[in-house]
C-alpha positions as CSV (number, residue, x, y, z in Angstrom):
1,X,-58.9,-4.2,-97.7
2,X,-59.8,-0.6,-97.0
3,X,-62.6,-1.7,-94.7
4,X,-59.9,-3.3,-92.4
5,X,-57.8,-0.2,-92.1
6,X,-59.8,1.6,-89.4
7,X,-59.9,-1.4,-87.0
8,X,-56.3,-2.2,-87.6
9,X,-55.3,1.4,-86.7
10,X,-57.6,1.3,-83.7
11,X,-56.0,-2.0,-82.5
12,X,-52.5,-0.6,-82.9
13,X,-53.5,2.5,-81.0
14,X,-55.0,0.5,-78.1
15,X,-51.7,-1.4,-77.7
16,X,-49.7,1.8,-77.8
17,X,-51.9,3.4,-75.1
18,X,-51.0,0.5,-72.8
19,X,-47.3,1.4,-72.8
20,X,-47.6,4.1,-70.1
21,X,-49.0,1.5,-67.7
22,X,-45.5,0.2,-67.0
23,X,-44.3,3.7,-66.3
24,X,-47.3,4.3,-64.0
25,X,-46.7,0.9,-62.3
26,X,-43.0,1.8,-61.6
27,X,-43.8,5.4,-60.4
28,X,-46.5,4.3,-58.1
29,X,-44.3,1.9,-56.0
30,X,-43.5,4.6,-53.5
31,X,-47.2,5.4,-53.1
32,X,-47.9,1.9,-51.8
33,X,-45.0,1.8,-49.4
34,X,-42.4,0.2,-51.7
35,X,-39.0,1.7,-52.4
36,X,-39.1,3.6,-55.7
37,X,-36.2,2.4,-57.9
38,X,-33.9,5.0,-59.4
39,X,-34.5,5.9,-63.1
40,X,-31.8,3.5,-64.2
41,X,-33.3,0.7,-62.3
42,X,-36.7,1.5,-63.8
43,X,-35.2,1.1,-67.3
44,X,-33.6,-2.1,-66.2
45,X,-37.0,-3.5,-65.0
46,X,-38.7,-2.5,-68.2
47,X,-35.9,-4.0,-70.3
48,X,-36.2,-7.2,-68.3
49,X,-39.9,-7.4,-68.9
50,X,-39.4,-6.6,-72.5
51,X,-36.8,-9.3,-72.8
52,X,-39.1,-11.9,-71.3
53,X,-41.9,-10.9,-73.6
54,X,-39.6,-11.2,-76.6
55,X,-38.3,-14.6,-75.3
56,X,-41.7,-16.1,-74.8
57,X,-43.1,-14.9,-78.1
58,X,-40.0,-16.0,-80.0
59,X,-40.2,-19.5,-78.4
60,X,-44.0,-20.0,-79.0
61,X,-44.8,-18.2,-82.2
62,X,-43.7,-21.1,-84.4
63,X,-46.4,-23.3,-82.6
64,X,-49.2,-21.0,-83.7
65,X,-50.7,-21.3,-87.2
66,X,-53.1,-19.3,-89.3
67,X,-56.2,-21.1,-90.5
68,X,-57.9,-20.2,-93.8
69,X,-61.3,-21.5,-94.7
70,X,-61.9,-21.5,-98.4
71,X,-65.4,-21.8,-99.8
72,X,-66.0,-23.3,-103.2
73,X,-67.9,-20.5,-104.8
74,X,-67.6,-17.8,-107.4
75,X,-64.5,-15.7,-106.9
76,X,-65.4,-12.6,-104.9
77,X,-64.8,-9.2,-106.4
78,X,-62.5,-6.5,-105.2
79,X,-62.1,-2.8,-106.1
80,X,-58.6,-1.6,-107.0
81,X,-56.9,1.1,-104.9
82,X,-58.5,4.0,-106.9
83,X,-61.9,2.5,-107.2
84,X,-61.6,2.5,-111.0
85,X,-62.0,-1.3,-111.8
86,X,-63.8,-4.2,-110.3
87,X,-61.5,-7.2,-110.4
88,X,-61.8,-10.9,-109.2
89,X,-60.0,-11.4,-105.9
90,X,-56.8,-13.4,-106.3
91,X,-57.0,-17.1,-105.6
92,X,-53.2,-17.4,-105.3
93,X,-52.5,-18.3,-101.7
94,X,-49.0,-17.0,-101.9
95,X,-50.0,-13.6,-103.0
96,X,-49.9,-10.8,-100.4
97,X,-53.4,-9.8,-101.6
98,X,-54.9,-13.2,-101.0
99,X,-57.6,-13.3,-98.3
100,X,-59.5,-16.5,-97.4
101,X,-63.2,-16.4,-97.0
102,X,-62.9,-17.0,-93.3
103,X,-59.9,-17.1,-91.0
104,X,-58.8,-17.9,-87.5
105,X,-55.9,-19.4,-85.5
106,X,-54.7,-22.7,-84.2
107,X,-52.1,-24.2,-81.9
108,X,-49.8,-27.1,-82.8
109,X,-50.1,-30.0,-80.3
110,X,-49.2,-33.7,-80.4
111,X,-51.6,-36.7,-80.4
112,X,-52.4,-37.6,-76.8
113,X,-50.1,-34.9,-75.6
114,X,-47.2,-37.3,-76.3
115,X,-43.6,-36.3,-75.6
116,X,-42.2,-38.6,-78.4
117,X,-40.3,-36.6,-81.0
118,X,-42.0,-38.6,-83.8
119,X,-45.5,-38.1,-82.4
120,X,-48.1,-36.9,-84.9
121,X,-48.6,-33.1,-85.0
122,X,-52.1,-31.8,-84.9
123,X,-53.8,-28.4,-84.7
124,X,-56.0,-27.4,-81.8
125,X,-58.6,-24.7,-82.6
126,X,-62.2,-23.6,-82.1
127,X,-64.9,-25.8,-83.5
128,X,-67.0,-22.8,-84.7
129,X,-64.1,-21.9,-87.1
130,X,-64.0,-25.2,-88.9
131,X,-67.6,-26.5,-88.6
132,X,-68.7,-27.9,-91.9
133,X,-65.1,-28.7,-93.0
134,X,-63.8,-32.0,-94.3
135,X,-63.6,-34.9,-91.8
136,X,-60.9,-37.5,-91.6
137,X,-62.0,-40.8,-93.1
138,X,-65.1,-39.3,-94.8
139,X,-65.2,-38.6,-98.5
140,X,-68.4,-36.7,-98.4
141,X,-68.1,-33.6,-100.6
142,X,-68.0,-30.3,-98.7
143,X,-68.0,-26.8,-99.9
144,X,-65.3,-25.8,-97.3
145,X,-61.6,-26.4,-97.6
146,X,-59.4,-26.0,-94.5
147,X,-55.9,-24.6,-95.2
148,X,-53.2,-24.2,-92.6
149,X,-50.4,-21.7,-93.0
150,X,-47.4,-23.0,-91.1
151,X,-44.3,-21.2,-90.1
152,X,-41.9,-20.7,-93.0
153,X,-44.9,-19.8,-95.3
154,X,-45.7,-23.5,-95.9
155,X,-49.3,-24.2,-96.6
156,X,-51.1,-27.6,-96.2
157,X,-54.6,-29.1,-96.1
158,X,-56.3,-30.2,-92.9
159,X,-59.3,-32.3,-91.9
160,X,-61.2,-32.5,-88.7
161,X,-60.0,-35.4,-86.6
162,X,-62.5,-34.8,-83.8
163,X,-64.8,-31.9,-82.6
164,X,-66.8,-31.2,-79.5
165,X,-69.7,-28.7,-79.7
166,X,-70.0,-28.6,-75.9
167,X,-66.5,-27.2,-75.5
168,X,-66.3,-25.5,-78.9
169,X,-63.0,-27.2,-79.4
170,X,-61.7,-29.2,-82.5
171,X,-58.5,-30.9,-83.5
172,X,-57.3,-31.0,-87.1
173,X,-55.1,-33.6,-88.8
174,X,-52.5,-32.1,-91.2
175,X,-51.7,-33.3,-94.6
176,X,-48.0,-32.3,-95.1
177,X,-48.0,-33.8,-98.6
178,X,-46.5,-31.3,-101.0
179,X,-44.7,-29.3,-98.3
180,X,-41.1,-29.5,-97.5
181,X,-41.8,-30.2,-93.9
182,X,-41.9,-33.4,-91.8
183,X,-43.8,-33.7,-88.5
184,X,-40.5,-33.3,-86.6
185,X,-40.2,-29.8,-88.2
186,X,-43.4,-28.7,-86.4
187,X,-42.9,-27.5,-82.9
188,X,-45.8,-28.4,-80.6
189,X,-46.9,-26.6,-77.5
190,X,-47.0,-29.0,-74.5
191,X,-50.2,-29.2,-72.5
192,X,-48.9,-28.8,-69.0
193,X,-50.9,-28.0,-65.9
194,X,-49.9,-24.4,-65.0
195,X,-50.7,-22.8,-61.7
196,X,-54.3,-21.6,-61.4
197,X,-55.0,-18.4,-63.4
198,X,-55.2,-15.3,-61.2
199,X,-57.1,-12.0,-61.8
200,X,-54.5,-9.4,-62.8
201,X,-52.0,-12.0,-64.2
202,X,-50.1,-10.9,-67.3
203,X,-50.8,-12.9,-70.4
204,X,-49.6,-13.0,-74.0
205,X,-51.8,-13.9,-76.9
206,X,-50.6,-15.1,-80.3
207,X,-53.0,-15.4,-83.3
208,X,-54.2,-14.3,-86.7
209,X,-56.3,-11.1,-86.2
210,X,-57.8,-9.8,-89.5
211,X,-55.8,-12.6,-91.3
212,X,-52.6,-10.5,-91.0
213,X,-50.7,-13.6,-89.9
214,X,-51.5,-15.4,-93.1
215,X,-47.8,-15.3,-94.0
216,X,-47.2,-17.8,-91.2
217,X,-46.0,-15.2,-88.6
218,X,-48.4,-15.0,-85.7
219,X,-49.2,-11.6,-84.3
220,X,-48.7,-10.9,-80.6
221,X,-50.5,-8.8,-78.0
222,X,-50.5,-8.7,-74.3
223,X,-52.7,-7.8,-71.4
224,X,-54.0,-9.2,-68.1
225,X,-56.6,-11.7,-67.0
226,X,-59.6,-9.4,-66.1
227,X,-61.6,-12.2,-64.4
228,X,-62.0,-15.9,-64.1
229,X,-64.9,-18.4,-64.3
230,X,-66.9,-16.1,-66.5
231,X,-70.2,-16.8,-68.4
232,X,-70.7,-15.3,-71.8
233,X,-73.5,-12.7,-71.6
234,X,-76.8,-13.9,-73.0
235,X,-77.3,-13.0,-76.6
236,X,-80.0,-10.5,-77.4
237,X,-81.4,-12.8,-80.1
238,X,-84.7,-14.5,-79.4
239,X,-84.3,-18.2,-78.5
240,X,-87.9,-18.8,-77.5
241,X,-88.3,-21.3,-80.4
242,X,-85.3,-23.3,-79.3
243,X,-86.2,-26.4,-77.1
244,X,-84.9,-26.1,-73.5
245,X,-82.6,-29.1,-74.0
246,X,-80.9,-27.4,-76.9
247,X,-80.4,-24.0,-75.3
248,X,-76.9,-22.9,-74.2
249,X,-75.6,-26.5,-73.9
250,X,-72.0,-25.4,-74.2
251,X,-70.0,-26.1,-71.0
252,X,-68.8,-22.5,-71.2
253,X,-72.4,-21.2,-70.5
254,X,-71.8,-22.8,-67.0
255,X,-68.9,-20.4,-66.3
256,X,-65.5,-21.7,-67.4
257,X,-64.1,-18.8,-69.4
258,X,-61.2,-16.4,-68.6
259,X,-62.0,-12.8,-69.4
260,X,-58.9,-11.1,-70.8
261,X,-58.4,-7.5,-71.7
262,X,-56.3,-8.5,-74.7
263,X,-58.3,-7.2,-77.7
264,X,-59.5,-10.2,-79.8
265,X,-60.6,-9.0,-83.2
266,X,-61.9,-11.0,-86.1
267,X,-59.5,-14.0,-86.6
268,X,-58.2,-14.0,-83.1
269,X,-60.2,-17.1,-82.0
270,X,-58.1,-20.3,-81.7
271,X,-54.9,-18.5,-80.8
272,X,-52.6,-19.3,-77.9
273,X,-52.8,-17.6,-74.5
274,X,-49.5,-17.9,-72.6
275,X,-48.3,-16.9,-69.2
276,X,-44.9,-15.2,-68.8
277,X,-43.2,-18.6,-68.5
278,X,-44.4,-19.4,-72.0
279,X,-46.9,-22.1,-70.8
280,X,-50.1,-22.5,-72.8
281,X,-52.9,-21.6,-70.3
282,X,-55.7,-21.0,-72.7
283,X,-57.1,-20.9,-76.2
284,X,-58.5,-17.5,-77.2
285,X,-62.0,-17.0,-78.4
286,X,-64.3,-14.1,-78.6
287,X,-67.8,-13.1,-77.5
288,X,-68.7,-12.7,-81.2
289,X,-67.8,-16.3,-81.9
290,X,-69.8,-17.6,-78.9
291,X,-73.0,-15.6,-79.1
292,X,-73.0,-13.7,-82.4
293,X,-72.2,-10.3,-81.0
294,X,-70.8,-7.7,-83.3
295,X,-68.4,-6.2,-80.7
296,X,-65.1,-7.7,-79.8
297,X,-64.7,-9.0,-76.2
298,X,-61.8,-11.2,-75.2
299,X,-62.3,-14.6,-73.7
300,X,-60.1,-17.6,-73.4
301,X,-60.9,-21.3,-72.7
302,X,-58.5,-22.2,-69.9
303,X,-56.4,-25.3,-70.5
304,X,-56.6,-26.7,-66.9
305,X,-56.7,-30.4,-65.9
306,X,-60.3,-30.8,-66.9
307,X,-60.0,-29.1,-70.3
308,X,-56.7,-30.9,-70.9
309,X,-58.7,-34.2,-70.6
310,X,-61.1,-32.8,-73.3
311,X,-58.2,-31.8,-75.6
312,X,-56.4,-35.2,-75.2
313,X,-59.6,-37.0,-76.1
314,X,-60.0,-34.9,-79.2
315,X,-56.4,-35.5,-80.2
316,X,-57.0,-39.2,-80.2
317,X,-60.1,-38.8,-82.4
318,X,-62.5,-39.7,-79.6
319,X,-65.8,-38.3,-78.5
320,X,-65.4,-36.1,-75.4
321,X,-67.4,-37.4,-72.5
322,X,-68.8,-35.4,-69.6
323,X,-70.0,-36.5,-66.1
324,X,-73.6,-36.9,-65.1
325,X,-75.2,-37.3,-61.7
326,X,-78.8,-38.1,-62.6
327,X,-80.6,-35.4,-60.6
328,X,-82.4,-32.1,-61.3
329,X,-80.8,-29.2,-59.4
330,X,-81.9,-25.6,-58.7
331,X,-80.4,-22.6,-57.0
332,X,-81.0,-22.0,-53.3
333,X,-80.4,-19.0,-51.0
334,X,-78.8,-20.4,-47.8
335,X,-80.0,-17.5,-45.7
336,X,-83.5,-19.1,-45.9
337,X,-82.2,-22.4,-44.6
338,X,-83.0,-23.1,-40.9
339,X,-80.5,-24.5,-38.4
340,X,-77.6,-23.9,-40.8
341,X,-74.3,-24.1,-38.8
342,X,-72.2,-20.9,-38.6
343,X,-69.3,-22.6,-40.3
344,X,-71.1,-22.7,-43.6
345,X,-70.4,-19.2,-44.9
346,X,-71.4,-19.3,-48.6
347,X,-74.6,-17.4,-49.4
348,X,-75.9,-19.8,-52.1
349,X,-75.7,-23.4,-53.2
350,X,-77.5,-26.0,-55.3
351,X,-80.6,-27.8,-54.1
352,X,-81.7,-31.2,-55.3
353,X,-85.2,-31.1,-56.7
354,X,-85.4,-34.6,-58.0
355,X,-83.2,-37.7,-58.2
356,X,-83.5,-40.4,-60.9
357,X,-84.0,-43.9,-59.3
358,X,-80.8,-46.0,-59.4
359,X,-78.8,-43.1,-60.8
360,X,-75.3,-42.2,-59.6
361,X,-76.8,-39.6,-57.3
362,X,-79.3,-42.1,-55.9
363,X,-76.6,-44.7,-55.3
364,X,-74.6,-42.1,-53.5
365,X,-77.5,-41.5,-51.1
366,X,-78.6,-38.1,-52.3
367,X,-82.2,-37.2,-51.6
368,X,-84.7,-34.5,-52.7
369,X,-84.1,-31.2,-50.9
370,X,-80.4,-32.0,-50.1
371,X,-78.2,-28.9,-50.5
372,X,-74.9,-29.5,-52.3
373,X,-72.3,-27.1,-50.9
374,X,-69.2,-28.4,-52.7
375,X,-67.8,-31.0,-55.2
376,X,-64.3,-32.3,-54.5
377,X,-64.0,-29.4,-51.9
378,X,-64.7,-26.8,-54.6
379,X,-67.6,-24.5,-53.4
380,X,-70.9,-24.8,-55.4
381,X,-72.9,-21.6,-55.5
382,X,-75.7,-22.8,-57.7
383,X,-76.9,-25.3,-60.3
384,X,-74.6,-24.0,-63.0
385,X,-71.6,-24.6,-60.8
386,X,-72.8,-28.1,-60.0
387,X,-73.4,-29.0,-63.6
388,X,-70.0,-27.6,-64.7
389,X,-67.9,-29.3,-62.0
390,X,-69.6,-32.7,-62.4
391,X,-69.6,-32.4,-66.2
392,X,-65.9,-31.6,-66.5
393,X,-64.9,-34.6,-64.3
394,X,-66.1,-37.0,-66.9
395,X,-67.9,-40.4,-66.5
396,X,-66.5,-43.2,-64.4
397,X,-64.9,-40.8,-62.0
398,X,-65.8,-40.5,-58.3
399,X,-67.1,-37.1,-57.2
400,X,-67.2,-36.3,-53.5
401,X,-70.0,-33.9,-52.5
402,X,-70.4,-31.9,-49.4
403,X,-74.1,-31.9,-48.6
404,X,-76.3,-30.2,-46.0
405,X,-79.4,-32.3,-45.2
406,X,-81.8,-30.0,-43.4
407,X,-84.2,-32.8,-42.5
408,X,-81.5,-34.4,-40.3
409,X,-79.8,-31.0,-39.5
410,X,-76.4,-32.4,-40.4
411,X,-73.6,-32.0,-43.0
412,X,-72.4,-35.2,-44.7
413,X,-70.2,-36.4,-47.5
414,X,-71.5,-38.4,-50.4
415,X,-69.4,-40.1,-53.2
416,X,-70.9,-40.8,-56.6
417,X,-69.4,-42.7,-59.5
418,X,-70.5,-40.5,-62.4
419,X,-72.4,-41.5,-65.5
420,X,-72.3,-39.8,-68.9
421,X,-73.9,-36.5,-69.7
422,X,-76.3,-37.1,-72.6
423,X,-75.6,-35.7,-76.0
424,X,-78.7,-33.9,-77.4
425,X,-77.5,-32.9,-80.9
426,X,-75.2,-35.8,-82.0
427,X,-75.1,-34.5,-85.6
428,X,-72.7,-31.8,-84.6
429,X,-70.4,-34.1,-82.7
430,X,-67.4,-35.5,-84.6
431,X,-65.4,-38.5,-83.5
432,X,-63.3,-40.6,-86.0
433,X,-62.2,-43.2,-83.5
434,X,-64.0,-45.4,-81.0
435,X,-63.0,-46.0,-77.4
436,X,-63.9,-49.7,-77.6
437,X,-63.9,-52.2,-80.4
438,X,-67.0,-53.6,-82.0
439,X,-68.0,-56.9,-80.4
440,X,-70.0,-59.4,-82.5
441,X,-71.5,-56.6,-84.5
442,X,-72.6,-54.3,-81.7
443,X,-71.3,-51.2,-79.9
444,X,-72.4,-50.1,-76.5
445,X,-72.2,-46.9,-74.3
446,X,-73.5,-45.5,-71.0
447,X,-77.3,-45.6,-70.8
448,X,-77.4,-41.8,-70.8
449,X,-75.0,-41.4,-73.7
450,X,-77.7,-39.9,-75.9
451,X,-80.8,-38.0,-75.0
452,X,-82.8,-40.1,-77.5
453,X,-82.3,-43.2,-75.4
454,X,-83.6,-41.7,-72.2
455,X,-87.2,-42.7,-72.4
456,X,-87.1,-44.7,-69.3
457,X,-90.2,-45.9,-67.4
458,X,-90.7,-44.4,-64.0
459,X,-87.6,-42.1,-64.5
460,X,-85.4,-45.0,-63.4
461,X,-81.8,-45.0,-64.4
462,X,-81.0,-48.3,-66.1
463,X,-78.3,-50.5,-64.5
464,X,-77.2,-51.4,-68.0
465,X,-75.4,-50.3,-71.2
466,X,-77.2,-49.1,-74.3
467,X,-76.7,-50.5,-77.7
468,X,-75.6,-47.6,-80.0
469,X,-75.2,-49.5,-83.3
470,X,-75.7,-52.9,-84.8
471,X,-73.8,-54.0,-87.9
472,X,-76.0,-55.5,-90.6
473,X,-75.7,-59.3,-91.0
474,X,-73.8,-59.6,-87.7
475,X,-74.3,-61.9,-84.8
476,X,-76.0,-59.0,-82.9
477,X,-78.3,-58.4,-85.8
478,X,-79.1,-62.1,-86.1
479,X,-79.9,-62.1,-82.4
480,X,-82.5,-59.4,-82.9
481,X,-80.6,-56.7,-80.9
482,X,-81.4,-53.2,-82.0
483,X,-80.1,-49.7,-81.4
484,X,-81.6,-48.4,-78.2
485,X,-81.8,-51.8,-76.5
486,X,-80.3,-52.0,-73.0
487,X,-78.1,-54.9,-71.9
488,X,-78.1,-55.6,-68.2
489,X,-76.1,-58.9,-68.1
490,X,-73.5,-60.8,-70.1
491,X,-73.9,-64.4,-69.1
492,X,-74.6,-64.0,-65.3
493,X,-72.4,-60.9,-64.9
494,X,-74.3,-57.6,-64.2
495,X,-73.1,-54.8,-66.5
496,X,-73.2,-51.1,-65.7
497,X,-70.6,-49.3,-67.9
498,X,-69.0,-49.9,-71.3
499,X,-65.7,-50.6,-69.6
500,X,-67.3,-53.4,-67.6
501,X,-69.0,-54.8,-70.7
502,X,-65.7,-55.0,-72.7
503,X,-63.8,-56.3,-69.7
504,X,-66.3,-59.2,-69.4
505,X,-66.6,-60.1,-73.1
506,X,-62.9,-60.0,-73.6
507,X,-62.5,-62.9,-71.2
508,X,-65.2,-65.0,-72.8
509,X,-63.7,-67.3,-75.4
510,X,-67.1,-69.0,-76.2
511,X,-68.8,-69.6,-79.5
512,X,-72.0,-68.4,-78.1
513,X,-72.5,-65.8,-75.4
514,X,-75.9,-65.0,-73.7
515,X,-76.8,-61.4,-73.0
516,X,-79.9,-60.3,-71.1
517,X,-81.8,-57.1,-72.0
518,X,-83.7,-54.7,-69.8
519,X,-87.0,-55.9,-71.1
520,X,-86.2,-59.5,-70.0
521,X,-85.0,-61.1,-73.3
522,X,-82.1,-63.6,-73.2
523,X,-80.3,-63.5,-76.6
524,X,-77.5,-65.8,-77.7
525,X,-74.8,-64.1,-79.8
526,X,-72.7,-66.4,-81.8
527,X,-69.1,-65.8,-82.7
């Protein structure tokens, strides 16, 4: 425990040093042309701010939990206060000296963001904290146990309901067996859509730094949003041996993060970031958690409309899906573009290098060398912006793109119905529920759902769905369908998406249904 003393003292000192800021703020009003309040009014303003901070923290702290990750290994040793004896570390979770092997924070939410009082309570946290932990519905032995310290010092087990490596988010299911709590006793934080975060906006963070909230009482700190739409800095570690498709595939490497000056030390990841109205605007994480840095840098994943879609999918146990255009983009400097109209002010954009045949981009009319200036009226300054905005929209959604076509010297609008961003490393993805039911022994998905299925001839995007699994001894297996086959038609109906496939088959009350595959086979699947 002595090793934690210095960082704890430093953290307390940093928070103390912030106090004069309010005094500087009040005393500087006159310098910027504002009437300086009398001393009594200054105290009133400070007291009002203090009261709001206390109110927000008091309302939200019971919705923030401490996570402890216990590893099944030999009990670690500790040295007593005088360094005289080496003793086993206590394994009694109720002891003040108990310290889990790893620790972090989490936020209580409801399944599907439901308002129902009896809705299941879940815990939203960071995937990197719980990776390797037990999964709902799987009895595979694991050397990691997830323990959640709830308000009131109650402790319960948890399992991963769903986890998404591309957003580094996970949702846990609680086992309240053995506690004195029911789900109604747990207060969730509602996922609302707050106003867009602003640089300089005051924020409050609640979490479990250095596991000091392991008694169930979340620790609070405050600060400002230093910047928005940030990229984590590249790690100094060598990634030359990592395949390009596996490098930095997190959505956050495309610039989603809030940079906050709230100091996030070990254990702060997974905590709540609140505005002064008490609304959840983000989930705290740290640079160390994302890139393996030793230093502590504060970031938060913003809970906006796009990330709320991600969280709601996870809370239902579903795989999180991201949007896909089917093109290869690059960065372009617009100063080099000829005949660009003066109304286009942005300095950079994304250029289309290649378009997959029959892809959403191709069907929208995009061509090689088109310059994409905006998606849904949001400026695009480069390929990362394009990938981020399209990805966060999700598949099956229409994206409107503002395009400059130099060959025709004109600006145009193009609408694309997005496909699905392929998963490269499906072993790290956890989904315990399916979006669609199994039909006659098979499951289907978008043709780009997994990178391993994308060995297409002539780089042509299939107008089809891909078979992702076939149950043994099922009708699909008897019909010689295999994982990786593409289905283009059901009976005479063309199929492009999983939703279309299930809409068609749900209306077919036939003992035998004919499906056509991309390679021309016609297979009869019996009931």
